[in-house]
C-alpha positions as a printed NumPy array, in Angstrom:
array([[ -54.831, -170.715,   -5.974],
       [ -57.76 , -172.061,   -8.004],
       [ -60.132, -171.576,   -5.057],
       [ -58.686, -168.108,   -4.369],
       [ -59.302, -167.025,   -7.98 ],
       [ -62.847, -168.407,   -7.846],
       [ -63.508, -166.515,   -4.622],
       [ -62.125, -163.26 ,   -6.086],
       [ -64.271, -163.684,   -9.218],
       [ -67.375, -164.279,   -7.095],
       [ -66.513, -161.225,   -4.953],
       [ -66.231, -159.02 ,   -8.035],
       [ -69.631, -160.191,   -9.295],
       [ -71.277, -159.475,   -5.944],
       [ -69.488, -156.12 ,   -5.61 ],
       [ -70.518, -154.967,   -9.082],
       [ -74.109, -156.03 ,   -8.46 ],
       [ -74.419, -154.152,   -5.187],
       [ -72.455, -151.129,   -6.396],
       [ -74.45 , -150.621,   -9.585],
       [ -76.281, -147.355,   -9.865],
       [ -80.033, -147.668,  -10.132],
       [ -81.933, -144.99 ,  -12.034],
       [ -85.66 , -144.287,  -11.535],
       [ -87.835, -144.5  ,  -14.652],
       [ -91.526, -144.456,  -15.614],
       [ -93.42 , -146.905,  -17.784],
       [ -96.317, -146.194,  -20.165],
       [ -98.795, -146.255,  -17.267],
       [ -96.798, -143.698,  -15.324],
       [ -95.587, -146.188,  -12.725],
       [ -92.055, -145.895,  -11.391],
       [ -89.356, -148.536,  -11.232],
       [ -85.56 , -148.726,  -11.476],
       [ -83.114, -149.58 ,  -14.244],
       [ -79.379, -150.068,  -14.119],
       [ -77.1  , -147.804,  -16.158],
       [ -77.26 , -150.234,  -19.076],
       [ -81.03 , -149.834,  -19.236],
       [ -81.928, -153.219,  -17.763],
       [ -85.011, -153.216,  -15.524],
       [ -83.909, -154.203,  -12.009],
       [ -87.036, -153.263,  -10.068],
       [ -90.269, -153.475,  -12.033],
       [ -92.497, -150.38 ,  -12.152],
       [ -95.19 , -150.408,   -9.493],
       [ -94.84 , -147.132,   -7.626],
       [ -97.421, -144.438,   -8.205],
       [ -95.416, -141.361,   -7.296],
       [ -91.875, -140.428,   -8.293],
       [ -89.336, -142.914,   -6.932],
       [ -86.365, -141.341,   -5.147],
       [ -82.683, -141.936,   -5.8  ],
       [ -80.933, -144.654,   -3.797],
       [ -78.82 , -143.624,   -0.81 ],
       [ -77.006, -145.988,    1.561],
       [ -78.49 , -148.908,   -0.372],
       [ -82.125, -147.878,    0.152],
       [ -84.65 , -145.576,   -1.494],
       [ -87.891, -143.824,   -0.575],
       [ -90.847, -144.957,   -2.7  ],
       [ -94.567, -144.251,   -2.799],
       [ -97.33 , -146.595,   -3.891],
       [ -99.902, -143.777,   -3.772],
       [-102.626, -142.978,   -1.295],
       [-102.56 , -141.184,    2.033],
       [-100.121, -143.604,    3.679],
       [ -98.109, -144.592,    0.624],
       [ -94.495, -143.858,    1.566],
       [ -92.107, -146.687,    2.393],
       [ -88.496, -147.822,    1.899],
       [ -87.015, -150.491,   -0.408],
       [ -83.555, -151.99 ,   -0.882],
       [ -81.662, -152.35 ,   -4.167],
       [ -83.494, -155.603,   -4.959],
       [ -86.926, -154.085,   -4.457],
       [ -87.522, -155.707,   -1.067],
       [ -89.609, -153.649,    1.335],
       [ -87.476, -152.504,    4.251],
       [ -90.34 , -150.335,    5.486],
       [ -93.83 , -151.174,    4.186],
       [ -95.863, -148.196,    2.9  ],
       [ -97.237, -146.442,    5.992],
       [ -96.128, -142.79 ,    6.02 ],
       [ -97.894, -139.669,    4.731],
       [ -94.561, -138.276,    3.655],
       [ -90.9  , -139.281,    3.817],
       [ -87.781, -137.3  ,    2.913],
       [ -84.602, -138.73 ,    1.416],
       [ -82.097, -140.192,    3.861],
       [ -79.438, -137.782,    5.14 ],
       [ -76.682, -139.289,    7.27 ],
       [ -78.753, -142.464,    7.518],
       [ -81.963, -140.794,    8.751],
       [ -85.226, -139.958,    6.978],
       [ -87.783, -137.458,    8.265],
       [ -91.243, -139.063,    8.15 ],
       [ -94.818, -138.123,    8.987],
       [ -97.893, -140.042,   10.163],
       [-101.479, -138.994,   10.778],
       [-101.508, -136.133,    8.28 ],
       [-104.589, -134.926,    6.445],
       [-102.874, -135.261,    3.065],
       [ -99.796, -136.771,    1.384],
       [ -97.771, -133.719,    2.449],
       [ -98.29 , -134.475,    6.145],
       [-100.454, -131.47 ,    6.991],
       [-101.349, -131.517,   10.716],
       [ -99.496, -134.815,   11.16 ],
       [ -96.704, -135.84 ,   13.524],
       [ -93.049, -135.959,   12.509],
       [ -89.995, -137.988,   13.506],
       [ -87.025, -139.862,   11.998],
       [ -86.379, -143.465,   10.945],
       [ -83.089, -145.14 ,   10.013],
       [ -82.355, -147.189,    6.881],
       [ -83.705, -150.327,    8.577],
       [ -87.013, -148.692,    9.395],
       [ -86.315, -148.267,   13.1  ],
       [ -87.832, -145.164,   14.679],
       [ -84.789, -143.279,   15.96 ],
       [ -86.55 , -140.045,   16.935],
       [ -90.154, -140.48 ,   18.155],
       [ -92.816, -139.5  ,   15.634],
       [ -94.476, -137.052,   17.994],
       [ -93.45 , -133.553,   16.883],
       [ -95.775, -131.031,   15.252],
       [ -92.957, -129.619,   13.137],
       [ -89.322, -130.472,   12.471],
       [ -86.933, -128.164,   10.644],
       [ -83.608, -129.627,    9.523],
       [ -82.286, -133.06 ,    8.619],
       [ -78.978, -133.49 ,   10.526],
       [ -76.879, -132.665,    7.496],
       [ -73.237, -132.543,    8.591],
       [ -73.101, -132.132,   12.351],
       [ -76.182, -129.932,   12.607],
       [ -79.226, -130.346,   14.822],
       [ -82.927, -130.047,   14.022],
       [ -85.526, -127.683,   15.435],
       [ -88.722, -129.286,   16.685],
       [ -92.04 , -128.254,   18.224],
       [ -94.841, -130.031,   19.962],
       [ -97.111, -126.98 ,   20.025],
       [ -96.565, -123.491,   18.653],
       [ -93.22 , -121.763,   18.203],
       [ -89.859, -123.417,   17.558],
       [ -89.672, -125.227,   20.899],
       [ -86.279, -126.902,   21.153],
       [ -83.455, -128.387,   19.127],
       [ -82.808, -132.124,   19.012],
       [ -79.726, -134.147,   18.159],
       [ -79.485, -137.316,   16.036],
       [ -80.466, -139.515,   18.983],
       [ -83.601, -137.488,   19.702],
       [ -82.146, -135.811,   22.778],
       [ -83.786, -132.448,   23.356],
       [ -81.332, -129.609,   23.93 ],
       [ -82.281, -126.384,   25.674],
       [ -79.962, -123.577,   26.744],
       [ -80.543, -121.534,   29.892],
       [ -78.749, -118.632,   28.233],
       [ -81.571, -117.99 ,   25.75 ],
       [ -85.338, -118.288,   25.424],
       [ -85.355, -119.798,   21.949],
       [ -82.897, -121.082,   19.36 ],
       [ -83.607, -120.008,   15.771],
       [ -80.791, -121.959,   14.107],
       [ -79.713, -125.587,   13.802],
       [ -75.915, -125.056,   13.675],
       [ -76.034, -126.101,   10.023],
       [ -72.458, -125.824,    8.688],
       [ -71.649, -123.572,   11.629],
       [ -70.668, -123.725,   15.294],
       [ -72.927, -120.713,   15.944],
       [ -76.691, -120.24 ,   15.892],
       [ -79.113, -117.332,   16.081],
       [ -81.148, -117.104,   19.295],
       [ -83.625, -114.857,   21.159],
       [ -83.772, -113.705,   24.772],
       [ -86.269, -111.179,   26.128],
       [ -87.318, -110.432,   22.524],
       [ -83.781, -109.408,   21.59 ],
       [ -81.536, -111.248,   19.131],
       [ -78.076, -112.646,   19.779],
       [ -75.889, -115.619,   18.848],
       [ -74.76 , -118.645,   20.888],
       [ -72.373, -121.534,   20.296],
       [ -73.081, -125.258,   20.628],
       [ -72.451, -125.15 ,   24.364],
       [ -74.965, -122.343,   24.805],
       [ -72.28 , -119.718,   25.433],
       [ -73.367, -116.252,   24.347],
       [ -71.105, -115.085,   21.515],
       [ -73.085, -112.014,   20.449],
       [ -75.077, -110.32 ,   23.274],
       [ -78.855, -110.172,   23.102],
       [ -79.026, -106.498,   22.193],
       [ -80.292, -106.437,   18.612],
       [ -83.798, -105.791,   17.272],
       [ -83.018, -108.003,   14.278],
       [ -80.025, -110.115,   13.392],
       [ -79.027, -112.613,   10.718],
       [ -76.735, -115.613,   11.144],
       [ -73.056, -115.205,   10.304],
       [ -72.102, -115.896,    6.704],
       [ -68.421, -115.69 ,    5.84 ],
       [ -67.704, -113.898,    9.098],
       [ -70.302, -111.127,    8.851],
       [ -73.898, -110.807,   10.029],
       [ -76.494, -108.203,    9.086],
       [ -77.701, -106.43 ,   12.237],
       [ -80.322, -103.886,   13.318],
       [ -79.695, -102.507,   16.805],
       [ -82.271,  -99.765,   17.262],
       [ -85.974,  -99.763,   16.47 ],
       [ -86.632,  -97.866,   13.256],
       [ -82.868,  -97.68 ,   12.848],
       [ -80.511,  -98.653,   10.046],
       [ -78.935, -101.989,    9.143],
       [ -75.214, -102.634,    9.18 ],
       [ -72.873, -105.635,    9.494],
       [ -70.993, -106.939,   12.535],
       [ -68.172, -109.441,   12.921],
       [ -67.908, -112.208,   15.52 ],
       [ -66.279, -109.776,   17.96 ],
       [ -69.519, -107.755,   17.873],
       [ -67.8  , -104.907,   16.054],
       [ -69.411, -102.867,   13.279],
       [ -67.496, -103.701,   10.1  ],
       [ -70.041, -101.886,    7.919],
       [ -71.737,  -99.141,    9.918],
       [ -75.56 ,  -98.959,   10.069],
       [ -76.791,  -97.072,    7.013],
       [ -79.263,  -99.26 ,    5.102],
       [ -83.024,  -99.815,    5.3  ],
       [ -82.566, -103.589,    5.065],
       [ -79.842, -106.195,    5.049],
       [ -79.208, -109.791,    4.005],
       [ -76.406, -112.235,    4.686],
       [ -73.211, -112.231,    2.642],
       [ -73.129, -115.251,    0.39 ],
       [ -70.246, -117.428,   -0.772],
       [ -69.236, -114.836,   -3.385],
       [ -68.869, -112.175,   -0.673],
       [ -71.659, -109.819,   -1.644],
       [ -74.894, -108.821,    0.037],
       [ -78.135, -107.401,   -1.364],
       [ -79.469, -104.235,    0.234],
       [ -82.55 , -102.046,   -0.08 ],
       [ -83.215,  -98.329,    0.285],
       [ -86.617,  -96.779,   -0.407],
       [ -87.763,  -99.932,   -2.205],
       [ -84.757,  -99.919,   -4.538],
       [ -82.067, -102.585,   -4.407],
       [ -78.334, -102.932,   -4.945],
       [ -75.229, -104.818,   -3.732],
       [ -72.21 , -104.2  ,   -1.51 ],
       [ -68.945, -106.047,   -0.911],
       [ -67.347, -106.915,    2.454],
       [ -65.701, -103.519,    2.77 ],
       [ -69.044, -101.778,    2.507],
       [ -68.372, -100.549,   -1.026],
       [ -71.513, -100.355,   -3.138],
       [ -70.802, -102.522,   -6.179],
       [ -74.253, -102.177,   -7.747],
       [ -76.09 ,  -98.896,   -7.084],
       [ -79.364,  -99.094,   -5.168],
       [ -81.459,  -98.228,   -8.199],
       [ -83.012, -101.505,   -9.307],
       [ -86.621, -102.508,   -8.68 ],
       [ -85.684, -106.198,   -8.466],
       [ -82.376, -107.884,   -7.694],
       [ -81.71 , -111.483,   -6.667],
       [ -79.167, -114.289,   -7.301],
       [ -80.469, -116.855,   -9.814],
       [ -80.528, -120.524,   -8.888],
       [ -78.137, -123.148,  -10.199],
       [ -75.182, -120.919,  -11.126],
       [ -71.585, -121.311,   -9.952],
       [ -70.345, -117.789,  -10.733],
       [ -71.198, -114.451,   -9.06 ],
       [ -74.35 , -113.21 ,  -10.741],
       [ -77.594, -111.429,   -9.92 ],
       [ -80.757, -110.821,  -11.896],
       [ -81.509, -107.089,  -12.04 ],
       [ -84.592, -105.248,  -13.26 ],
       [ -84.961, -101.57 ,  -14.074],
       [ -87.599,  -99.745,  -16.116],
       [ -89.311, -103.109,  -16.741],
       [ -86.232, -104.558,  -18.451],
       [ -84.222, -107.443,  -16.993],
       [ -80.612, -108.583,  -17.301],
       [ -77.675, -109.976,  -15.301],
       [ -74.835, -108.258,  -13.438],
       [ -71.75 , -109.347,  -11.515],
       [ -72.409, -108.254,   -7.904],
       [ -68.706, -108.331,   -7.027],
       [ -67.38 , -106.178,   -9.876],
       [ -70.616, -104.393,  -10.77 ],
       [ -70.132, -105.193,  -14.441],
       [ -73.046, -105.989,  -16.723],
       [ -73.057, -109.631,  -17.84 ],
       [ -76.259, -109.513,  -19.866],
       [ -77.703, -106.123,  -20.877],
       [ -81.027, -105.134,  -19.346],
       [ -83.081, -105.798,  -22.437],
       [ -85.258, -108.813,  -21.675],
       [ -88.919, -108.698,  -20.69 ],
       [ -88.566, -111.859,  -18.609],
       [ -85.725, -113.998,  -17.285],
       [ -86.223, -117.435,  -15.741],
       [ -83.82 , -119.32 ,  -13.466],
       [ -80.929, -121.287,  -14.893],
       [ -81.531, -124.99 ,  -15.153],
       [ -79.12 , -127.502,  -16.608],
       [ -76.836, -124.628,  -17.595],
       [ -79.279, -122.46 ,  -19.553],
       [ -81.919, -119.863,  -18.717],
       [ -85.087, -119.128,  -20.67 ],
       [ -85.508, -115.452,  -21.611],
       [ -88.289, -113.462,  -23.269],
       [ -88.075, -110.466,  -25.577],
       [ -90.872, -108.967,  -27.687],
       [ -93.158, -111.928,  -26.908],
       [ -90.607, -114.499,  -28.124],
       [ -88.627, -117.013,  -26.044],
       [ -85.174, -118.547,  -26.273],
       [ -82.219, -119.424,  -24.011],
       [ -78.959, -117.859,  -22.881],
       [ -75.93 , -119.338,  -21.114],
       [ -74.336, -117.808,  -17.963],
       [ -72.131, -115.636,  -20.195],
       [ -75.204, -114.066,  -21.762],
       [ -74.815, -115.691,  -25.167],
       [ -78.117, -116.553,  -26.856],
       [ -77.604, -120.253,  -27.577],
       [ -81.233, -120.897,  -28.525],
       [ -82.723, -118.123,  -30.701],
       [ -85.698, -116.156,  -29.407],
       [ -88.179, -117.417,  -31.991],
       [ -90.603, -119.468,  -29.889],
       [ -94.027, -118.494,  -28.574],
       [ -93.184, -120.084,  -25.235],
       [ -90.396, -122.104,  -23.633],
       [ -90.079, -123.935,  -20.348],
       [ -87.112, -124.934,  -18.172],
       [ -84.911, -127.804,  -19.325],
       [ -85.838, -131.216,  -17.976],
       [ -83.487, -134.158,  -18.443],
       [ -81.651, -132.384,  -21.25 ],
       [ -84.693, -131.356,  -23.294],
       [ -86.549, -128.056,  -23.567],
       [ -90.281, -127.945,  -24.239],
       [ -91.178, -125.155,  -26.657],
       [ -94.371, -123.869,  -28.257],
       [ -94.991, -122.615,  -31.783],
       [ -98.547, -121.485,  -32.346],
       [-100.735, -124.119,  -30.744],
       [ -98.214, -126.96 ,  -31.013],
       [ -95.445, -128.249,  -28.733],
       [ -92.178, -130.105,  -29.227],
       [ -88.674, -130.44 ,  -27.743],
       [ -85.201, -129.028,  -28.386],
       [ -81.77 , -130.098,  -27.193],
       [ -79.24 , -127.673,  -25.672],
       [ -77.93 , -126.616,  -29.074],
       [ -81.408, -125.534,  -30.154],
       [ -81.894, -128.479,  -32.48 ],
       [ -85.445, -129.826,  -32.72 ],
       [ -85.11 , -133.417,  -31.541],
       [ -88.819, -134.195,  -31.118],
       [ -91.029, -132.488,  -33.729],
       [ -93.252, -129.574,  -32.749],
       [ -96.448, -131.431,  -33.426],
       [ -98.298, -132.051,  -30.162],
       [-101.462, -130.455,  -28.849],
       [-100.013, -130.779,  -25.337],
       [ -96.63 , -131.859,  -23.947],
       [ -95.279, -132.238,  -20.41 ],
       [ -91.708, -131.92 ,  -19.149],
       [ -89.582, -135.074,  -19.106],
       [ -89.462, -136.996,  -15.868],
       [ -87.983, -140.433,  -15.382],
       [ -87.021, -140.642,  -19.052],
       [ -90.542, -140.06 ,  -20.358],
       [ -93.038, -137.291,  -21.014],
       [ -96.796, -137.361,  -21.552],
       [ -98.029, -135.833,  -24.788],
       [-101.364, -135.36 ,  -26.53 ],
       [-101.57 , -135.682,  -30.286],
       [-103.71 , -133.335,  -32.381],
       [-106.335, -136.095,  -32.54 ],
       [-106.491, -135.927,  -28.69 ],
       [-104.806, -139.298,  -28.15 ],
       [-102.634, -139.169,  -25.019],
       [ -99.559, -141.326,  -24.48 ],
       [ -95.979, -141.282,  -23.202],
       [ -92.862, -140.79 ,  -25.324],
       [ -89.185, -141.386,  -24.623],
       [ -86.397, -138.893,  -25.344],
       [ -86.301, -139.932,  -28.986],
       [ -89.98 , -139.164,  -29.401],
       [ -90.913, -142.842,  -29.626],
       [ -94.11 , -143.945,  -27.92 ],
       [ -93.486, -145.957,  -24.751],
       [ -95.493, -149.167,  -25.037],
       [ -94.67 , -150.895,  -21.748]])
C-alpha cells in the first residue's frame, strides 16, 4: 500500500506538470516566453516574434529572420529547429509550413504539412495550399496556377472525373462546389454530382440553401439540395445563409436581408450592411445617410439607432463607436458602457482599451475606469501581458497591465 500511494503521488505530480497550461508572455526586450497560470516562468523568453499557444503538447515559435519558425515542447525543447519561413498552428496534429519564400510570410515559397514530431507528412512542394484539415475536410493545393487538386491528410491527391475543378474542401460538409465546362455545380466526397453543372454562379450550401445564378445577366435566387428553387431568382446578388438563417442581398447598390422563406426582413435601402465579427446573436451593421447602427436581420428590429459616424467590430464583448468626433464603447445590446468623451479609442486587447485625450494616451477597463493614466506620448495595444509606451520625455519602455514598467 505504501508503494502504491507513493506511485499515485508521483503520477499526480507528473500529470499536473504536463497538464499545466502555458501562457505566452513578453519581457522588457520584447522577447517571448511562457509562464504557467501562477505566473512562474517555465520557458525563458528568447523568441523574437509572438509565440503561439500550445496544442497537443507543442507550440509554434519564431526566433526571427527569414527561416525562423520551429516547434518546441512544453519544456522548451526544440522538436523542430527553426527552418521555416512560416508555420501555422497545429490542427488535428498537422501544421502547414513553408520553405524557400522571399519573406517571413512565405511569398513564392513551397508549402506542405508536418506533424507534431516534425515529420513531413505532406511533401513541401505545393505553390499554394488552402485549408488545414479541420474536422474531416480536405485541402486544396496547386503546383502551378489555378486550384489544381484536393489532398487528404496523408497527402493523397484526389481528382474527380465528374468535374474539371473542385472549389471547396468539404469543410464541415459532405458537399463541395465544383466547375465543369465553365459551369458551376456541387459534388459529394465520392465525386457524385449532386447539383448539375448548369449555373453561371453558385455558392456552397449553408443550412440547406445555396445562392444561385442560372442565366447570364439574370437574377439570383436560392436552391435546395434537390435543385429546386426555394426562393425564386429576383435579386442582383446573393450570399450564403448563415447560422442565424438570414442572407444579405443587393439591388442597385443598396443592401438588405431576407429569411429562409424569402421574406425581406431588412429593406434593400442601406448603403452598407454586414455582420460584425465576434458576436453570438443575430446582428448586422447598417449604414444609411452616412449614419451607422445595428439591426436584427431575422426580426428586422433596430438594436442600435443609426446615429453613429463610425462603428468598429466587437472585440472582447464591446465595440468602439464614434459620434461628433468623440469615441466610446457599446455592448451588443446597444448600451453605451464607456461614454463617448475620448478623442480616439482602439479595440480592446487583453481586457484593456487604449484611448486618446488630446495628445496623450492611456488605458481603460471594460467599465470605463481609467486603470493606467492618460499620460503617454505614445501607447501600443497589449500583447503577451505587456504594451510599449513612450513617455512625454520620449523614453520608451514596456508596462504591464497595472501600468508598472517591466524591468526584465
